[in-house]
Phi, psi and omega in degrees: 000136178272127180238132179245131177270110180264006181268177180267002182232154175299144180234141179255141175229150182273113178257175179293341180251014178121187182283133175241138179259142180240123180291159176303131179078355183273147172245138178224145173269114184226150175256108183271152172289164179300316180292320178298320179294318180299316179293315185294324181291344177280349183266116187292340183272003174252130178252143185238140173212146176292137177232142179294145175294135182297342180254014180272087186283335183251010175059036177261005179089000180234152177296148176097192181088164180260145175295148185304330183265001178291137177291156180299145180283167177301320180299317178299318177297319180294320179298317180296317180295318179297320178297318179295329179273357179076025179273126176265139181208152177290152182297332183264019179297141178291147183300319180293327177289322177295318178299319180295320178299317180294315180298319180295319180295317180291331180282337183285000000 
């Protein structure tokens, strides 16, 4: 969340990683705790706006994910190939083990 300090003094807000100070006139992108957000919203000199998470690569509102134009990863390609070959595997299988399963299926 983007928070702007409209007061003439530095202001502290409670974030998930501790207290963060915002200088007068400064805007910062911070992740507040629920209690910190509730307290901060009571202060008229703080302005709030949604800001994208810096690690939200696919714009789904959560950190992580691939950007829409990113090419598929090797792991994605292996999963697709395994599905086409009818290989069942756990979702948390290591990439090298998945590759070995595919190689074994192709060698058979």
